[in-house]
mmCIF file of the N, C-alpha and C atoms, coordinates in Angstrom:
data_MODEL
# 
_entry.id   MODEL 
# 
loop_
_atom_site.group_PDB 
_atom_site.id 
_atom_site.type_symbol 
_atom_site.label_atom_id 
_atom_site.label_alt_id 
_atom_site.label_comp_id 
_atom_site.label_asym_id 
_atom_site.label_entity_id 
_atom_site.label_seq_id 
_atom_site.pdbx_PDB_ins_code 
_atom_site.Cartn_x 
_atom_site.Cartn_y 
_atom_site.Cartn_z 
_atom_site.occupancy 
_atom_site.B_iso_or_equiv 
_atom_site.pdbx_formal_charge 
_atom_site.auth_seq_id 
_atom_site.auth_comp_id 
_atom_site.auth_asym_id 
_atom_site.auth_atom_id 
_atom_site.pdbx_PDB_model_num 
ATOM 1   N N  . MET A 1 1  ? 86.445  104.879 71.742 1.00 0.00 ? 1  MET A N  1 
ATOM 2   C CA . MET A 1 1  ? 87.599  103.506 71.810 1.00 0.00 ? 1  MET A CA 1 
ATOM 3   C C  . MET A 1 1  ? 88.042  103.982 73.287 1.00 0.00 ? 1  MET A C  1 
ATOM 4   N N  . TRP A 1 2  ? 88.617  103.321 74.132 1.00 0.00 ? 2  TRP A N  1 
ATOM 5   C CA . TRP A 1 2  ? 89.678  103.244 75.184 1.00 0.00 ? 2  TRP A CA 1 
ATOM 6   C C  . TRP A 1 2  ? 90.934  102.863 74.380 1.00 0.00 ? 2  TRP A C  1 
ATOM 7   N N  . THR A 1 3  ? 91.513  103.518 75.502 1.00 0.00 ? 3  THR A N  1 
ATOM 8   C CA . THR A 1 3  ? 93.150  103.979 75.711 1.00 0.00 ? 3  THR A CA 1 
ATOM 9   C C  . THR A 1 3  ? 93.954  103.196 76.853 1.00 0.00 ? 3  THR A C  1 
ATOM 10  N N  . VAL A 1 4  ? 94.953  102.263 76.878 1.00 0.00 ? 4  VAL A N  1 
ATOM 11  C CA . VAL A 1 4  ? 95.250  101.932 78.011 1.00 0.00 ? 4  VAL A CA 1 
ATOM 12  C C  . VAL A 1 4  ? 96.471  103.078 78.222 1.00 0.00 ? 4  VAL A C  1 
ATOM 13  N N  . VAL A 1 5  ? 96.038  102.833 80.219 1.00 0.00 ? 5  VAL A N  1 
ATOM 14  C CA . VAL A 1 5  ? 96.787  104.294 80.064 1.00 0.00 ? 5  VAL A CA 1 
ATOM 15  C C  . VAL A 1 5  ? 98.232  103.806 81.365 1.00 0.00 ? 5  VAL A C  1 
ATOM 16  N N  . TYR A 1 6  ? 97.803  102.785 81.952 1.00 0.00 ? 6  TYR A N  1 
ATOM 17  C CA . TYR A 1 6  ? 98.722  101.757 82.889 1.00 0.00 ? 6  TYR A CA 1 
ATOM 18  C C  . TYR A 1 6  ? 98.468  100.555 82.450 1.00 0.00 ? 6  TYR A C  1 
ATOM 19  N N  . ILE A 1 7  ? 99.609  99.897  82.986 1.00 0.00 ? 7  ILE A N  1 
ATOM 20  C CA . ILE A 1 7  ? 99.341  98.286  83.499 1.00 0.00 ? 7  ILE A CA 1 
ATOM 21  C C  . ILE A 1 7  ? 100.331 97.863  84.694 1.00 0.00 ? 7  ILE A C  1 
ATOM 22  N N  . ALA A 1 8  ? 99.657  97.776  85.651 1.00 0.00 ? 8  ALA A N  1 
ATOM 23  C CA . ALA A 1 8  ? 99.480  96.851  87.160 1.00 0.00 ? 8  ALA A CA 1 
ATOM 24  C C  . ALA A 1 8  ? 99.619  95.015  86.824 1.00 0.00 ? 8  ALA A C  1 
ATOM 25  N N  . THR A 1 9  ? 100.897 95.263  87.820 1.00 0.00 ? 9  THR A N  1 
ATOM 26  C CA . THR A 1 9  ? 101.382 93.915  87.823 1.00 0.00 ? 9  THR A CA 1 
ATOM 27  C C  . THR A 1 9  ? 100.574 93.037  89.509 1.00 0.00 ? 9  THR A C  1 
ATOM 28  N N  . SER A 1 10 ? 99.100  94.106  89.308 1.00 0.00 ? 10 SER A N  1 
ATOM 29  C CA . SER A 1 10 ? 98.253  92.926  90.126 1.00 0.00 ? 10 SER A CA 1 
ATOM 30  C C  . SER A 1 10 ? 97.161  93.870  90.511 1.00 0.00 ? 10 SER A C  1 
ATOM 31  N N  . SER A 1 11 ? 96.316  92.903  91.016 1.00 0.00 ? 11 SER A N  1 
ATOM 32  C CA . SER A 1 11 ? 95.001  92.624  90.730 1.00 0.00 ? 11 SER A CA 1 
ATOM 33  C C  . SER A 1 11 ? 94.620  94.971  92.359 1.00 0.00 ? 11 SER A C  1 
ATOM 34  N N  . ALA A 1 12 ? 95.609  94.409  93.584 1.00 0.00 ? 12 ALA A N  1 
ATOM 35  C CA . ALA A 1 12 ? 95.542  95.351  94.376 1.00 0.00 ? 12 ALA A CA 1 
ATOM 36  C C  . ALA A 1 12 ? 96.228  97.097  93.812 1.00 0.00 ? 12 ALA A C  1 
ATOM 37  N N  . ALA A 1 13 ? 97.010  97.143  92.626 1.00 0.00 ? 13 ALA A N  1 
ATOM 38  C CA . ALA A 1 13 ? 97.887  97.640  92.961 1.00 0.00 ? 13 ALA A CA 1 
ATOM 39  C C  . ALA A 1 13 ? 96.866  98.431  91.584 1.00 0.00 ? 13 ALA A C  1 
ATOM 40  N N  . ALA A 1 14 ? 95.906  97.644  90.624 1.00 0.00 ? 14 ALA A N  1 
ATOM 41  C CA . ALA A 1 14 ? 94.857  97.936  89.888 1.00 0.00 ? 14 ALA A CA 1 
ATOM 42  C C  . ALA A 1 14 ? 93.755  98.891  90.628 1.00 0.00 ? 14 ALA A C  1 
ATOM 43  N N  . ASN A 1 15 ? 92.998  98.601  91.339 1.00 0.00 ? 15 ASN A N  1 
ATOM 44  C CA . ASN A 1 15 ? 92.063  98.513  92.173 1.00 0.00 ? 15 ASN A CA 1 
ATOM 45  C C  . ASN A 1 15 ? 92.840  100.122 92.649 1.00 0.00 ? 15 ASN A C  1 
ATOM 46  N N  . ARG A 1 16 ? 93.980  100.186 93.306 1.00 0.00 ? 16 ARG A N  1 
ATOM 47  C CA . ARG A 1 16 ? 93.976  101.257 93.843 1.00 0.00 ? 16 ARG A CA 1 
ATOM 48  C C  . ARG A 1 16 ? 94.047  103.105 93.180 1.00 0.00 ? 16 ARG A C  1 
ATOM 49  N N  . LEU A 1 17 ? 95.069  101.934 91.829 1.00 0.00 ? 17 LEU A N  1 
ATOM 50  C CA . LEU A 1 17 ? 94.991  103.518 90.728 1.00 0.00 ? 17 LEU A CA 1 
ATOM 51  C C  . LEU A 1 17 ? 93.598  103.963 90.416 1.00 0.00 ? 17 LEU A C  1 
ATOM 52  N N  . VAL A 1 18 ? 92.740  102.977 90.105 1.00 0.00 ? 18 VAL A N  1 
ATOM 53  C CA . VAL A 1 18 ? 91.448  102.597 89.777 1.00 0.00 ? 18 VAL A CA 1 
ATOM 54  C C  . VAL A 1 18 ? 90.531  103.776 90.318 1.00 0.00 ? 18 VAL A C  1 
ATOM 55  N N  . ALA A 1 19 ? 90.665  103.496 91.467 1.00 0.00 ? 19 ALA A N  1 
ATOM 56  C CA . ALA A 1 19 ? 89.783  105.010 92.778 1.00 0.00 ? 19 ALA A CA 1 
ATOM 57  C C  . ALA A 1 19 ? 90.261  106.069 92.753 1.00 0.00 ? 19 ALA A C  1 
ATOM 58  N N  . VAL A 1 20 ? 91.956  105.960 92.252 1.00 0.00 ? 20 VAL A N  1 
ATOM 59  C CA . VAL A 1 20 ? 92.409  107.052 92.560 1.00 0.00 ? 20 VAL A CA 1 
ATOM 60  C C  . VAL A 1 20 ? 91.515  108.668 91.040 1.00 0.00 ? 20 VAL A C  1 
ATOM 61  N N  . LEU A 1 21 ? 91.841  106.969 90.098 1.00 0.00 ? 21 LEU A N  1 
ATOM 62  C CA . LEU A 1 21 ? 91.053  108.103 88.782 1.00 0.00 ? 21 LEU A CA 1 
ATOM 63  C C  . LEU A 1 21 ? 89.704  108.414 88.836 1.00 0.00 ? 21 LEU A C  1 
ATOM 64  N N  . ARG A 1 22 ? 88.926  107.580 89.407 1.00 0.00 ? 22 ARG A N  1 
ATOM 65  C CA . ARG A 1 22 ? 87.098  107.817 89.851 1.00 0.00 ? 22 ARG A CA 1 
ATOM 66  C C  . ARG A 1 22 ? 87.855  108.819 91.187 1.00 0.00 ? 22 ARG A C  1 
ATOM 67  N N  . GLU A 1 23 ? 88.339  108.810 91.445 1.00 0.00 ? 23 GLU A N  1 
ATOM 68  C CA . GLU A 1 23 ? 87.958  109.898 93.090 1.00 0.00 ? 23 GLU A CA 1 
ATOM 69  C C  . GLU A 1 23 ? 87.970  111.149 91.786 1.00 0.00 ? 23 GLU A C  1 
ATOM 70  N N  . GLU A 1 24 ? 88.647  110.972 90.792 1.00 0.00 ? 24 GLU A N  1 
ATOM 71  C CA . GLU A 1 24 ? 88.858  112.514 90.084 1.00 0.00 ? 24 GLU A CA 1 
ATOM 72  C C  . GLU A 1 24 ? 88.236  112.685 88.632 1.00 0.00 ? 24 GLU A C  1 
ATOM 73  N N  . GLY A 1 25 ? 87.058  111.806 88.852 1.00 0.00 ? 25 GLY A N  1 
ATOM 74  C CA . GLY A 1 25 ? 85.548  112.176 87.579 1.00 0.00 ? 25 GLY A CA 1 
ATOM 75  C C  . GLY A 1 25 ? 85.949  111.216 86.650 1.00 0.00 ? 25 GLY A C  1 
ATOM 76  N N  . LEU A 1 26 ? 87.193  110.669 85.883 1.00 0.00 ? 26 LEU A N  1 
ATOM 77  C CA . LEU A 1 26 ? 87.261  110.112 85.357 1.00 0.00 ? 26 LEU A CA 1 
ATOM 78  C C  . LEU A 1 26 ? 86.831  108.357 85.376 1.00 0.00 ? 26 LEU A C  1 
ATOM 79  N N  . MET A 1 27 ? 86.274  108.111 83.864 1.00 0.00 ? 27 MET A N  1 
ATOM 80  C CA . MET A 1 27 ? 85.583  106.951 83.353 1.00 0.00 ? 27 MET A CA 1 
ATOM 81  C C  . MET A 1 27 ? 86.810  106.244 83.611 1.00 0.00 ? 27 MET A C  1 
ATOM 82  N N  . VAL A 1 28 ? 86.713  105.175 83.993 1.00 0.00 ? 28 VAL A N  1 
ATOM 83  C CA . VAL A 1 28 ? 87.618  103.574 84.276 1.00 0.00 ? 28 VAL A CA 1 
ATOM 84  C C  . VAL A 1 28 ? 87.358  102.316 84.465 1.00 0.00 ? 28 VAL A C  1 
ATOM 85  N N  . THR A 1 29 ? 88.463  101.773 83.268 1.00 0.00 ? 29 THR A N  1 
ATOM 86  C CA . THR A 1 29 ? 87.882  99.926  83.817 1.00 0.00 ? 29 THR A CA 1 
ATOM 87  C C  . THR A 1 29 ? 88.920  99.427  83.327 1.00 0.00 ? 29 THR A C  1 
ATOM 88  N N  . MET A 1 30 ? 88.935  98.308  83.898 1.00 0.00 ? 30 MET A N  1 
ATOM 89  C CA . MET A 1 30 ? 90.320  97.235  83.803 1.00 0.00 ? 30 MET A CA 1 
ATOM 90  C C  . MET A 1 30 ? 90.420  95.853  82.662 1.00 0.00 ? 30 MET A C  1 
ATOM 91  N N  . ARG A 1 31 ? 91.174  95.888  82.720 1.00 0.00 ? 31 ARG A N  1 
ATOM 92  C CA . ARG A 1 31 ? 90.839  93.959  81.825 1.00 0.00 ? 31 ARG A CA 1 
ATOM 93  C C  . ARG A 1 31 ? 91.879  93.316  82.054 1.00 0.00 ? 31 ARG A C  1 
ATOM 94  N N  . PRO A 1 32 ? 92.334  92.170  82.319 1.00 0.00 ? 32 PRO A N  1 
ATOM 95  C CA . PRO A 1 32 ? 93.417  91.272  83.124 1.00 0.00 ? 32 PRO A CA 1 
ATOM 96  C C  . PRO A 1 32 ? 94.146  90.872  81.380 1.00 0.00 ? 32 PRO A C  1 
ATOM 97  N N  . ILE A 1 33 ? 94.821  91.038  81.843 1.00 0.00 ? 33 ILE A N  1 
ATOM 98  C CA . ILE A 1 33 ? 96.378  90.546  80.416 1.00 0.00 ? 33 ILE A CA 1 
ATOM 99  C C  . ILE A 1 33 ? 97.616  89.157  81.287 1.00 0.00 ? 33 ILE A C  1 
ATOM 100 N N  . ASP A 1 34 ? 97.322  88.535  80.462 1.00 0.00 ? 34 ASP A N  1 
ATOM 101 C CA . ASP A 1 34 ? 98.827  87.308  81.332 1.00 0.00 ? 34 ASP A CA 1 
ATOM 102 C C  . ASP A 1 34 ? 97.989  86.653  81.770 1.00 0.00 ? 34 ASP A C  1 
ATOM 103 N N  . SER A 1 35 ? 97.197  87.081  82.271 1.00 0.00 ? 35 SER A N  1 
ATOM 104 C CA . SER A 1 35 ? 96.705  85.965  83.314 1.00 0.00 ? 35 SER A CA 1 
ATOM 105 C C  . SER A 1 35 ? 97.414  84.207  83.561 1.00 0.00 ? 35 SER A C  1 
ATOM 106 N N  . SER A 1 36 ? 97.650  83.452  84.481 1.00 0.00 ? 36 SER A N  1 
ATOM 107 C CA . SER A 1 36 ? 98.623  82.662  84.729 1.00 0.00 ? 36 SER A CA 1 
ATOM 108 C C  . SER A 1 36 ? 96.715  81.426  85.596 1.00 0.00 ? 36 SER A C  1 
ATOM 109 N N  . ALA A 1 37 ? 96.949  80.532  86.013 1.00 0.00 ? 37 ALA A N  1 
ATOM 110 C CA . ALA A 1 37 ? 96.384  79.386  86.458 1.00 0.00 ? 37 ALA A CA 1 
ATOM 111 C C  . ALA A 1 37 ? 96.101  80.149  87.980 1.00 0.00 ? 37 ALA A C  1 
ATOM 112 N N  . ASP A 1 38 ? 97.010  80.442  88.249 1.00 0.00 ? 38 ASP A N  1 
ATOM 113 C CA . ASP A 1 38 ? 97.113  80.954  89.851 1.00 0.00 ? 38 ASP A CA 1 
ATOM 114 C C  . ASP A 1 38 ? 96.015  82.205  90.107 1.00 0.00 ? 38 ASP A C  1 
ATOM 115 N N  . GLY A 1 39 ? 95.717  82.302  88.794 1.00 0.00 ? 39 GLY A N  1 
ATOM 116 C CA . GLY A 1 39 ? 95.235  83.969  88.969 1.00 0.00 ? 39 GLY A CA 1 
ATOM 117 C C  . GLY A 1 39 ? 96.264  85.237  89.031 1.00 0.00 ? 39 GLY A C  1 
ATOM 118 N N  . ARG A 1 40 ? 96.806  85.110  88.839 1.00 0.00 ? 40 ARG A N  1 
ATOM 119 C CA . ARG A 1 40 ? 98.222  86.471  88.746 1.00 0.00 ? 40 ARG A CA 1 
ATOM 120 C C  . ARG A 1 40 ? 98.503  86.905  87.149 1.00 0.00 ? 40 ARG A C  1 
ATOM 121 N N  . GLY A 1 41 ? 98.597  87.823  87.234 1.00 0.00 ? 41 GLY A N  1 
ATOM 122 C CA . GLY A 1 41 ? 98.645  88.675  86.009 1.00 0.00 ? 41 GLY A CA 1 
ATOM 123 C C  . GLY A 1 41 ? 98.792  90.211  85.488 1.00 0.00 ? 41 GLY A C  1 
ATOM 124 N N  . SER A 1 42 ? 99.076  90.461  84.641 1.00 0.00 ? 42 SER A N  1 
ATOM 125 C CA . SER A 1 42 ? 99.237  91.962  84.803 1.00 0.00 ? 42 SER A CA 1 
ATOM 126 C C  . SER A 1 42 ? 97.454  92.363  83.756 1.00 0.00 ? 42 SER A C  1 
ATOM 127 N N  . ILE A 1 43 ? 97.446  93.641  84.789 1.00 0.00 ? 43 ILE A N  1 
ATOM 128 C CA . ILE A 1 43 ? 95.979  94.427  84.558 1.00 0.00 ? 43 ILE A CA 1 
ATOM 129 C C  . ILE A 1 43 ? 95.508  95.843  83.965 1.00 0.00 ? 43 ILE A C  1 
ATOM 130 N N  . GLU A 1 44 ? 95.464  96.035  82.774 1.00 0.00 ? 44 GLU A N  1 
ATOM 131 C CA . GLU A 1 44 ? 95.778  97.281  81.122 1.00 0.00 ? 44 GLU A CA 1 
ATOM 132 C C  . GLU A 1 44 ? 94.357  98.173  82.694 1.00 0.00 ? 44 GLU A C  1 
ATOM 133 N N  . ILE A 1 45 ? 94.776  99.124  82.716 1.00 0.00 ? 45 ILE A N  1 
ATOM 134 C CA . ILE A 1 45 ? 93.758  100.380 83.252 1.00 0.00 ? 45 ILE A CA 1 
ATOM 135 C C  . ILE A 1 45 ? 93.505  101.162 81.616 1.00 0.00 ? 45 ILE A C  1 
ATOM 136 N N  . LEU A 1 46 ? 92.493  101.353 81.837 1.00 0.00 ? 46 LEU A N  1 
ATOM 137 C CA . LEU A 1 46 ? 91.511  102.432 80.633 1.00 0.00 ? 46 LEU A CA 1 
ATOM 138 C C  . LEU A 1 46 ? 91.085  102.939 80.674 1.00 0.00 ? 46 LEU A C  1 
ATOM 139 N N  . VAL A 1 47 ? 91.391  104.141 80.207 1.00 0.00 ? 47 VAL A N  1 
ATOM 140 C CA . VAL A 1 47 ? 90.141  105.403 80.133 1.00 0.00 ? 47 VAL A CA 1 
ATOM 141 C C  . VAL A 1 47 ? 89.752  104.904 78.712 1.00 0.00 ? 47 VAL A C  1 
ATOM 142 N N  . PRO A 1 48 ? 88.173  106.239 78.768 1.00 0.00 ? 48 PRO A N  1 
ATOM 143 C CA . PRO A 1 48 ? 87.820  106.624 77.151 1.00 0.00 ? 48 PRO A CA 1 
ATOM 144 C C  . PRO A 1 48 ? 89.136  107.495 76.824 1.00 0.00 ? 48 PRO A C  1 
ATOM 145 N N  . ASP A 1 49 ? 88.929  107.358 75.406 1.00 0.00 ? 49 ASP A N  1 
ATOM 146 C CA . ASP A 1 49 ? 90.387  108.535 74.731 1.00 0.00 ? 49 ASP A CA 1 
ATOM 147 C C  . ASP A 1 49 ? 90.736  110.089 75.278 1.00 0.00 ? 49 ASP A C  1 
ATOM 148 N N  . GLY A 1 50 ? 89.212  110.500 74.872 1.00 0.00 ? 50 GLY A N  1 
ATOM 149 C CA . GLY A 1 50 ? 89.050  112.477 75.751 1.00 0.00 ? 50 GLY A CA 1 
ATOM 150 C C  . GLY A 1 50 ? 90.193  112.529 76.828 1.00 0.00 ? 50 GLY A C  1 
ATOM 151 N N  . GLU A 1 51 ? 90.258  110.998 77.947 1.00 0.00 ? 51 GLU A N  1 
ATOM 152 C CA . GLU A 1 51 ? 90.366  111.720 79.266 1.00 0.00 ? 51 GLU A CA 1 
ATOM 153 C C  . GLU A 1 51 ? 91.800  110.708 79.838 1.00 0.00 ? 51 GLU A C  1 
ATOM 154 N N  . ALA A 1 52 ? 92.218  110.477 78.451 1.00 0.00 ? 52 ALA A N  1 
ATOM 155 C CA . ALA A 1 52 ? 94.106  109.803 78.953 1.00 0.00 ? 52 ALA A CA 1 
ATOM 156 C C  . ALA A 1 52 ? 95.290  110.886 78.609 1.00 0.00 ? 52 ALA A C  1 
ATOM 157 N N  . GLU A 1 53 ? 94.925  111.919 78.447 1.00 0.00 ? 53 GLU A N  1 
ATOM 158 C CA . GLU A 1 53 ? 96.145  112.584 79.055 1.00 0.00 ? 53 GLU A CA 1 
ATOM 159 C C  . GLU A 1 53 ? 95.504  113.191 80.343 1.00 0.00 ? 53 GLU A C  1 
ATOM 160 N N  . GLU A 1 54 ? 94.258  113.351 80.690 1.00 0.00 ? 54 GLU A N  1 
ATOM 161 C CA . GLU A 1 54 ? 93.970  113.924 81.670 1.00 0.00 ? 54 GLU A CA 1 
ATOM 162 C C  . GLU A 1 54 ? 94.611  112.890 82.633 1.00 0.00 ? 54 GLU A C  1 
ATOM 163 N N  . ALA A 1 55 ? 94.037  111.236 82.235 1.00 0.00 ? 55 ALA A N  1 
ATOM 164 C CA . ALA A 1 55 ? 94.380  109.929 83.526 1.00 0.00 ? 55 ALA A CA 1 
ATOM 165 C C  . ALA A 1 55 ? 95.572  110.018 83.802 1.00 0.00 ? 55 ALA A C  1 
ATOM 166 N N  . HIS A 1 56 ? 96.548  110.336 82.432 1.00 0.00 ? 56 HIS A N  1 
ATOM 167 C CA . HIS A 1 56 ? 97.796  110.346 83.055 1.00 0.00 ? 56 HIS A CA 1 
ATOM 168 C C  . HIS A 1 56 ? 98.447  111.356 83.891 1.00 0.00 ? 56 HIS A C  1 
ATOM 169 N N  . GLU A 1 57 ? 98.157  112.636 83.864 1.00 0.00 ? 57 GLU A N  1 
ATOM 170 C CA . GLU A 1 57 ? 98.514  113.286 84.665 1.00 0.00 ? 57 GLU A CA 1 
ATOM 171 C C  . GLU A 1 57 ? 98.174  112.862 86.205 1.00 0.00 ? 57 GLU A C  1 
ATOM 172 N N  . VAL A 1 58 ? 96.919  112.238 86.454 1.00 0.00 ? 58 VAL A N  1 
ATOM 173 C CA . VAL A 1 58 ? 96.439  112.016 87.578 1.00 0.00 ? 58 VAL A CA 1 
ATOM 174 C C  . VAL A 1 58 ? 97.653  110.711 88.272 1.00 0.00 ? 58 VAL A C  1 
ATOM 175 N N  . LEU A 1 59 ? 97.536  109.866 87.491 1.00 0.00 ? 59 LEU A N  1 
ATOM 176 C CA . LEU A 1 59 ? 98.557  108.647 87.568 1.00 0.00 ? 59 LEU A CA 1 
ATOM 177 C C  . LEU A 1 59 ? 100.206 109.282 88.023 1.00 0.00 ? 59 LEU A C  1 
ATOM 178 N N  . ALA A 1 60 ? 100.777 110.352 87.283 1.00 0.00 ? 60 ALA A N  1 
ATOM 179 C CA . ALA A 1 60 ? 102.302 110.566 87.577 1.00 0.00 ? 60 ALA A CA 1 
ATOM 180 C C  . ALA A 1 60 ? 101.874 110.953 88.610 1.00 0.00 ? 60 ALA A C  1 
ATOM 181 N N  . GLU A 1 61 ? 101.413 111.950 89.011 1.00 0.00 ? 61 GLU A N  1 
ATOM 182 C CA . GLU A 1 61 ? 101.295 112.415 90.309 1.00 0.00 ? 61 GLU A CA 1 
ATOM 183 C C  . GLU A 1 61 ? 101.437 111.559 91.319 1.00 0.00 ? 61 GLU A C  1 
ATOM 184 N N  . HIS A 1 62 ? 99.941  110.722 91.293 1.00 0.00 ? 62 HIS A N  1 
ATOM 185 C CA . HIS A 1 62 ? 99.530  110.334 92.130 1.00 0.00 ? 62 HIS A CA 1 
ATOM 186 C C  . HIS A 1 62 ? 101.041 108.815 92.174 1.00 0.00 ? 62 HIS A C  1 
ATOM 187 N N  . LEU A 1 63 ? 101.739 108.471 91.535 1.00 0.00 ? 63 LEU A N  1 
ATOM 188 C CA . LEU A 1 63 ? 102.552 107.648 91.238 1.00 0.00 ? 63 LEU A CA 1 
ATOM 189 C C  . LEU A 1 63 ? 103.841 108.202 91.601 1.00 0.00 ? 63 LEU A C  1 
ATOM 190 N N  . GLY A 1 64 ? 104.931 109.229 91.499 1.00 0.00 ? 64 GLY A N  1 
ATOM 191 C CA . GLY A 1 64 ? 105.415 110.081 92.245 1.00 0.00 ? 64 GLY A CA 1 
ATOM 192 C C  . GLY A 1 64 ? 104.748 110.219 93.897 1.00 0.00 ? 64 GLY A C  1 
ATOM 193 N N  . HIS A 1 65 ? 104.336 110.366 94.320 1.00 0.00 ? 65 HIS A N  1 
ATOM 194 C CA . HIS A 1 65 ? 104.397 110.499 95.081 1.00 0.00 ? 65 HIS A CA 1 
ATOM 195 C C  . HIS A 1 65 ? 103.940 108.599 96.269 1.00 0.00 ? 65 HIS A C  1 
ATOM 196 N N  . LEU A 1 66 ? 104.269 108.495 94.913 1.00 0.00 ? 66 LEU A N  1 
ATOM 197 C CA . LEU A 1 66 ? 104.955 106.409 95.767 1.00 0.00 ? 66 LEU A CA 1 
ATOM 198 C C  . LEU A 1 66 ? 106.140 106.345 96.042 1.00 0.00 ? 66 LEU A C  1 
ATOM 199 N N  . GLY A 1 67 ? 107.152 106.511 95.365 1.00 0.00 ? 67 GLY A N  1 
ATOM 200 C CA . GLY A 1 67 ? 108.112 106.587 95.706 1.00 0.00 ? 67 GLY A CA 1 
ATOM 201 C C  . GLY A 1 67 ? 108.846 107.463 96.478 1.00 0.00 ? 67 GLY A C  1 
# 
C-alpha cells in the first residue's frame, strides 16, 4: 500500500519534492487530484507505507530550508 506524504499545489513543486525523496533512496509516485481543464490542480506525493515516516522527515528537513 502507498501513503500520501504531501500534497503539492503545482507540478513543479511536486517534481522538486519527488526528486528530493528519490535522492534519499525512497520509492515515490505521484497522483493528480482536483485537476481542472487548464491542467492546474493538486498532486499527491505517495511512498510505500513502510517509508512514510522517513519521507516525512526528509520533507520536513527540505521544506524547513525553503522558509
